[in-house]
C-alpha positions in Angstrom: -245.7 98.6 177.8 -247.2 95.7 179.7 -245.1 94.4 182.6 -242.8 91.5 182.0 -243.6 88.4 183.9 -240.2 87.4 185.4 -239.3 84.2 187.3 -236.6 86.1 189.2 -236.5 86.1 193.0 -236.1 89.8 193.0 -235.5 88.5 195.9 -225.9 98.3 217.7 -222.7 96.7 216.5 -220.8 94.5 219.0 -217.2 95.0 217.8 -215.3 94.4 220.9 -214.8 90.9 222.4 -217.9 90.2 224.5 -217.5 90.0 228.2 -219.7 88.3 230.8 -222.0 90.7 232.5 -222.8 88.3 235.4 -221.0 85.4 236.8 -221.2 82.2 234.7 -222.7 79.0 236.1 -221.3 75.6 235.3 -223.5 74.0 232.6 -223.7 70.8 234.6 -225.4 72.7 237.4 -228.0 74.3 235.1 -230.7 71.7 235.6 -231.4 72.9 239.1 -231.2 76.6 238.4 -233.7 77.0 235.6 -231.1 76.8 232.8 -232.5 75.1 229.7 -231.5 74.6 226.0 -232.4 77.3 223.5 -234.9 76.1 220.9 -233.6 74.6 217.6 -235.9 76.9 215.6 -237.8 80.2 215.8 -241.3 78.8 215.1 -241.6 80.0 211.5 -244.2 77.7 209.9 -242.4 77.8 206.6 -238.9 77.0 207.9 -239.3 75.5 211.4 -235.6 74.5 211.7 -234.3 77.9 210.6 -233.1 80.2 213.3 -232.6 79.3 217.0 -233.9 80.5 220.3 -232.3 81.5 223.6 -229.9 84.2 222.2 -229.7 87.2 219.9 -226.7 87.7 217.6 -225.1 91.2 217.6 -222.2 90.6 215.2 -220.6 88.0 212.9 -216.9 88.2 212.3 -216.1 85.8 209.5 -212.5 84.9 208.6 -212.6 82.9 205.3 -209.7 81.4 203.4 -210.9 80.3 200.0 -209.2 78.6 197.1 -211.1 79.0 193.9 -209.2 76.2 192.1 -210.4 73.5 194.6 -213.4 75.3 196.0 -212.0 74.6 199.4 -212.9 76.8 202.3 -211.1 77.0 205.7 -212.9 79.4 208.1 -213.3 80.7 211.6 -216.6 82.4 212.6 -216.8 84.5 215.7 -220.5 85.0 216.7 -221.1 87.7 219.3 -224.4 87.3 221.0 -226.5 88.0 224.1 -228.4 85.3 226.0 -232.2 86.0 226.1 -232.8 83.2 228.6 -230.7 81.2 231.1 -228.9 78.9 228.6 -227.5 75.4 229.2 -226.8 74.9 225.5 -227.8 76.5 222.2 -227.9 75.8 218.5 -226.4 77.4 215.4 -227.5 76.6 211.8 -224.7 75.0 209.7 -225.2 72.7 206.7 -222.6 70.4 205.1 -219.3 71.8 206.4 -217.1 70.1 208.9 -216.6 71.6 212.4 -213.1 71.3 213.9 -213.6 73.1 217.2 -216.0 75.3 219.2 -215.2 77.7 222.0 -217.4 80.0 224.1 -215.6 83.0 225.5 -212.3 81.3 224.8 -213.1 78.1 226.6 -213.5 74.8 224.8 -217.2 73.9 224.4 -218.9 70.6 223.6 -220.7 70.3 220.3 -222.7 67.9 218.3 -224.3 67.8 214.8 -227.7 66.6 213.6 -228.9 67.8 210.2 -228.4 71.5 210.0 -228.2 71.9 213.8 -224.9 72.6 215.4 -225.6 72.2 219.2 -223.1 74.0 221.4 -222.7 73.2 225.1 -220.5 75.8 226.9 -218.3 74.8 229.7 -220.3 77.1 232.0 -224.0 78.0 231.7 -225.0 81.4 230.4 -227.3 83.6 232.4 -229.9 85.7 230.7 -228.4 89.0 229.6 -224.9 87.6 229.3 -222.9 88.7 226.3 -220.8 85.9 224.9 -218.7 85.0 221.9 -218.9 81.7 220.1 -215.8 80.8 218.0 -216.4 78.0 215.4 -213.4 76.7 213.3 -214.7 74.8 210.3 -213.8 73.8 206.7 -215.0 71.9 203.7 -216.3 72.4 200.2 -219.4 74.6 200.2 -222.1 73.4 197.9 -225.2 75.2 196.7 -228.8 74.2 197.5 -231.0 73.2 194.5 -234.7 72.9 194.9 -237.4 72.7 192.3 -239.4 75.5 193.9 -236.5 77.9 194.5 -233.8 77.0 192.0 -230.1 77.0 192.9 -228.8 79.2 195.7 -226.1 79.4 198.4 -222.4 79.2 197.5 -222.2 79.0 193.7 -218.9 78.2 192.0 -217.8 80.3 189.0 -214.8 79.7 186.7 -212.6 82.1 188.6 -214.2 82.1 192.1 -217.7 82.0 193.6 -220.7 84.1 194.6 -223.2 83.7 197.3 -227.0 84.4 197.2 -228.8 82.8 200.2 -232.5 83.6 200.1 -234.2 82.0 201.9 -232.1 79.6 203.9 -228.7 79.4 202.2 -226.5 81.3 204.7 -226.0 78.2 206.8 -224.3 76.5 203.8 -221.2 78.7 204.4 -221.2 80.1 207.9 -222.7 79.1 211.3 -225.6 81.4 211.9 -229.0 82.1 213.4 -230.4 81.8 210.0 -233.7 83.6 210.1 -234.6 87.3 209.3 -235.7 87.8 212.9 -232.1 87.8 214.2 -230.4 90.6 212.3 -226.8 91.4 213.0 -223.8 93.4 211.7 -221.0 91.7 209.8 -217.2 91.8 209.3 -215.8 89.7 206.5 -212.0 88.9 206.3 -211.7 87.0 203.1 -208.3 85.6 201.9 -207.9 84.5 198.3 -205.0 83.9 195.9 -203.3 87.1 194.8 -205.0 88.6 191.8 -208.4 87.5 192.9 -210.8 90.2 194.2 -213.6 90.1 196.8 -216.7 92.2 196.8 -219.3 92.1 199.6 -222.0 94.0 201.6 -221.3 97.4 203.2 -218.1 99.3 203.0 -214.5 98.1 202.3 -212.2 98.0 205.3 -208.9 97.6 203.4 -206.9 94.9 201.7 -203.4 93.5 202.1 -201.2 91.0 200.2 -198.8 88.6 201.8 -197.1 85.4 200.6 -199.1 85.1 197.4 -202.4 85.7 199.1 -204.6 88.8 199.4 -207.0 89.5 202.3 -210.1 91.8 201.7 -212.0 93.2 204.6 -215.6 94.4 204.3 -217.9 95.7 207.0 -221.7 95.8 207.0 -222.5 98.2 209.9 -226.3 98.1 209.7 -228.2 95.1 211.0 -228.7 92.5 208.3 -230.7 89.3 207.9 -228.4 86.3 207.3 -229.9 85.5 203.9 -228.7 88.9 202.6 -225.1 88.2 203.5 -223.1 88.2 200.2 -219.7 87.5 198.8 -218.5 87.8 195.2 -215.1 86.3 194.6 -213.2 86.5 191.3 -212.0 89.2 188.9 -214.1 92.4 188.5 -214.0 95.7 186.8 -215.1 98.3 189.4 -216.6 101.7 189.2 -217.0 104.1 192.1 -219.1 107.2 192.6 -221.7 108.9 194.8 -225.4 109.5 194.6 -226.9 113.0 194.8 -227.2 112.7 198.6 -223.6 111.6 198.9 -224.0 107.8 199.3 -220.8 106.0 198.1 -221.5 103.7 195.1 -219.3 100.7 194.4 -220.3 98.6 191.3 -218.4 95.6 190.0 -218.9 93.4 186.9 -217.0 90.3 185.7 -214.6 91.1 182.8 -216.9 89.3 180.3 -219.7 91.7 181.3 -217.6 94.9 180.9 -220.1 96.5 178.7 -222.7 96.4 181.5 -220.6 98.3 184.0 -221.6 101.8 183.0 -225.3 101.2 182.7 -225.5 99.3 186.0 -223.4 101.9 187.8 -225.3 104.9 186.5 -228.6 103.0 186.7 -227.9 102.5 190.4 -227.3 106.2 191.0 -230.4 107.2 189.1 -232.6 104.7 190.9 -231.4 105.6 194.4 -231.8 109.3 193.7 -235.4 108.7 192.7 -236.2 106.2 195.5 -234.9 108.5 198.2 -237.5 111.0 197.1 -240.3 108.5 197.3 -239.3 106.1 200.1 -237.3 108.3 202.4 -233.6 108.4 203.3 -231.5 105.5 202.0 -231.0 103.2 205.0 -227.4 102.0 204.5 -223.8 103.4 204.3 -223.2 102.4 200.7 -224.8 101.1 197.6 -223.9 99.6 194.2 -224.4 96.3 192.3 -222.5 93.2 191.2 -222.9 91.5 187.9 -221.5 88.0 187.9 -219.9 86.4 184.9 -222.3 83.6 184.5 -226.0 83.9 183.7 -228.4 82.6 186.2 -232.2 82.8 186.5 -232.5 85.4 189.2 -231.1 88.4 190.9 -231.1 89.1 194.6 -231.3 92.2 196.8 -228.2 91.4 198.9 -227.9 94.2 201.4 -226.5 97.5 200.0 -225.2 95.8 196.9 -227.5 93.6 194.8 -226.2 90.7 192.8 -227.5 90.5 189.2 -227.6 87.1 187.6 -228.5 88.5 184.2 -228.1 91.9 182.4 -230.4 94.1 184.5 -232.8 96.5 182.8 -234.0 99.7 184.6 -237.0 98.0 186.2 -234.8 95.2 187.6 -232.4 97.8 189.1 -235.3 99.8 190.6 -236.8 96.6 192.0 -233.6 95.3 193.7 -232.6 98.6 195.1 -236.1 99.3 196.4 -235.6 96.1 198.5 -233.0 98.0 200.4 -235.9 99.7 202.1 -238.5 97.0 201.7 -237.0 93.7 202.8 -233.5 94.6 203.8 -233.9 97.5 206.2 -237.6 96.7 207.0 -237.5 92.9 207.2 -240.2 90.4 207.6 -240.6 88.7 210.9 -241.9 85.6 209.3 -241.6 84.3 205.7 -245.4 84.1 205.1 -245.4 87.9 204.9 -243.0 87.9 201.9 -245.5 90.1 200.0 -244.2 93.0 202.1 -240.9 92.6 200.3 -241.9 91.6 196.8 -245.2 93.5 196.5 -243.5 96.8 197.5 -240.5 96.1 195.2 -242.8 95.4 192.3 -244.9 98.4 193.0 -241.7 100.5 193.0 -241.3 99.5 189.3 -244.8 100.7 188.6 -244.3 104.0 190.4 -241.0 104.6 188.6 -242.7 104.0 185.2 -245.5 106.3 186.3 -243.3 109.1 187.4 -241.1 108.9 184.4 -243.9 109.1 181.8 -243.8 105.4 180.7 -247.1 104.2 181.9 -249.2 104.8 185.0 -249.6 102.4 187.8 -253.3 102.2 187.0 -252.5 101.1 183.5 -250.2 98.3 184.7 -252.9 97.3 187.3 -255.6 97.2 184.6 -253.4 95.2 182.3 -253.0 92.5 184.9 -256.6 92.7 186.2 -258.2 92.4 182.7 -256.2 89.3 181.6 -258.6 86.5 180.5 -258.9 83.2 182.3 -256.9 81.6 179.5 -253.9 83.7 180.5 -251.2 81.2 181.7 -250.7 83.2 185.0 -254.4 83.7 185.7 -254.7 80.9 188.3 -251.4 81.8 190.0 -252.5 85.4 190.4 -256.1 84.8 191.5 -256.9 81.2 192.6 -253.9 79.1 193.6 -252.7 80.7 196.8 -253.2 83.5 199.3 -250.9 86.5 198.8 -250.5 87.0 202.5 -249.7 83.3 203.2 -248.6 81.8 199.9 -247.0 78.6 201.2 -243.4 77.6 201.6 -243.0 76.2 198.1 -244.7 79.2 196.5 -242.8 82.0 198.2 -241.3 83.3 194.9 -244.2 82.7 192.5 -245.8 85.7 191.0 -248.6 86.0 193.6 -246.5 87.9 196.2 -245.1 90.1 193.4 -248.0 91.1 191.2 -251.0 90.6 193.5 -248.9 92.1 196.3 -248.3 95.2 194.1 -252.0 95.3 193.1 -252.9 95.2 196.9 -250.8 98.4 197.3 -252.5 100.0 194.3 -255.9 99.1 195.7 -254.9 100.7 199.0 -253.6 103.8 197.2 -257.0 104.1 195.5 -258.9 103.7 198.8 -256.9 106.2 200.9 -255.6 108.6 198.2 -252.2 109.7 197.1 -251.4 112.0 200.0 -252.0 109.4 202.7 -250.4 106.6 200.6 -247.1 108.3 200.0 -247.0 109.5 203.6 -247.6 105.9 204.6 -244.6 104.6 202.6 -242.2 107.0 204.2 -243.7 106.5 207.7 -243.3 102.7 207.3 -239.7 102.8 206.3 -238.8 105.3 209.0 -240.7 103.7 211.9 -239.3 100.2 211.2 -235.8 100.9 210.0 -233.4 98.1 210.9 -236.4 96.1 212.3 -238.8 93.3 211.6 -242.5 93.6 210.7 -245.7 91.8 210.1 -248.7 92.4 207.8 -250.8 93.3 210.8 -248.4 96.2 211.7 -248.7 97.5 208.1 -252.5 97.4 208.2 -252.4 99.2 211.6 -250.2 102.0 210.3 -252.2 102.4 207.1 -255.4 102.7 209.2 -253.7 105.2 211.6 -252.5 107.5 208.8 -255.7 107.2 206.6 -258.3 107.2 209.4 -260.1 104.4 207.6 -261.1 100.9 208.4 -259.0 98.8 205.9 -259.5 95.2 207.2 -261.9 94.4 204.4 -259.6 95.6 201.7 -256.6 93.7 203.0 -258.6 90.5 203.7 -259.9 90.5 200.1 -256.5 91.1 198.5 -254.3 89.1 200.8 -256.3 86.2 202.2 -258.8 85.2 199.6 -258.2 82.9 196.6 -260.6 84.8 194.3 -260.3 87.6 191.8 -261.6 90.7 193.7 -264.7 92.3 192.2 -265.1 95.2 194.7 -262.7 96.5 197.3 
């Protein structure tokens, strides 16, 4: 069958309290000692205000007390980080919510707000290499972000709770963060909700307790994770547990009004991971699963280890979102312009799954798209409107990165042959596990493995706004 054109966006732990490695210097003295503010962004052309310079986060410890009835959140975030320069002050990204207090290593710190920037001035300057802990107490009513190009994302209220999908810049709507994929960190969530309400999240459960009419759920994501992949699902769920063939724990949850979807999502997850490990290499995280929320929304998201599905997922959708655990979650983009490395791979995973399960070959899917007439409603989006390797901020999740990205991979496969191509996939996920990558790095590895000059092929498919005739 021809592919469906979907509008979906199928899209070392620091656990101890950080201590200073070198003596601190008063912030007031920093001007004469080379101390300077960290930058209020990481220089990403698409999201220049996202992320912050001067430090690297190792771990987020988020204590969240949430009332579904009022949508009120009272929270404390402990951000454990290391200074990458001599810091006089630094920024965190935080939208909307009200900050009550800020401390750095237990000492009261000055802070100010401007837009999404929370600027923190510690009582004493921080020398390069210093490990420090920022504690932010904050509260408010988290609101989602709605944009014409991306839809609605962030903290989304449901009848019995809420769920969070944050791609690309929604993490800062619910916790102070270095909100860019370049600064990956591990996470602990301690979420308190009314008794009878459940909490599902990334990673592995760390226990739950009930006291005084409230329950607290702990979850730990022990692998480095980009902030946009941090996820919570709060409400009532039916849960299934199991293991993949290689022994990976599987936890799947669905809202009660989606009970009929539990078994197919749970088993579909196991089947997809079993197949993907054979093609992509060892699964990169400590657990897997999926969450089906009780309200239908236009997209699903590859939240790390446990995707959230906004509609009833079919097998291609499950394969797509779980393939992102390798391509996007474990191996993450260093800049948003390279989004095709996420979406092109996840889309091509669907094609490979179909091919290896006797449905249709990847070549047939490629030909279907390539041979569409100029009157096809997606023709201009696929060939003329944008560059796959640099689609533009407002076109990140249009079909270009998905379908032309997948076609780029198929053209590469045709050029270098199956042996080199499938070796490349496994080498890519192994070499860059838990890291960040660029398109240039992928081209370099493809050329190294294939012993071919591939610049022309990638230029044609990624950086021209034409329909390739020869590649």
